C-alpha positions, -999 to +999 in steps of 0.1 A: +001+001+002+013+033-010-012+058+001-026+062+033-048+089+051-061+092+089-091+111+097-100+119+135-137+127+139-142+142+175-174+133+193-194+145+226-212+111+232-199+079+239-229+060+231-230+077+197-192+068+188-200+033+198-231+029+177-210+045+148-182+018+151-208-011+155-224+004+125-194+006+101-177-028+116-191-051+086-176-028+059-145-035+078-145-073+075-138-080+038-111-053+024-115-045-013-083-056-033-070-019-035-078-005-004-080-016+037-097+008+066-093+005+100-116+025+125-104+026+162-115+048+195-091+069+213-114+084+243-141+105+225-126+103+190-131+081+161-101+072+144-103+058+105-075+051+086-075+040+048-045+026+034-048+020-005-027+011-035-028+044-052-044+080-046-074+069-065-083+040-047-076+060-015-099+089-026-127+064-035-124+048+000-120+080+020-154+095+001-173+061+007-163+059+045-172+096+050-206+091+034-215+059+054-204+080+086-225+113+077-255+088+073-250+068+103-245+101+124-277+114+105-297+083+116-283+082+150-289+117+160-325+113+150-333+085+164-320+101+198-345+131+193 
């Protein structure tokens, strides 16, 4: 893997962060042939690391994960209300 990016997202709620990590975990089980992602937790921060064979695959994977994260947060916040 030659391209790598790390995104750190801060949360105010441990519950929301845990729900997000659980929601995204199925996507991490079977990485694509061109990219691999990991998600971890540091205090109230979600750390997304994506490694890819090239910058095109890195961009595609990052866009996918960030869209999934945005969708999951939107749903979780709606349910919380």
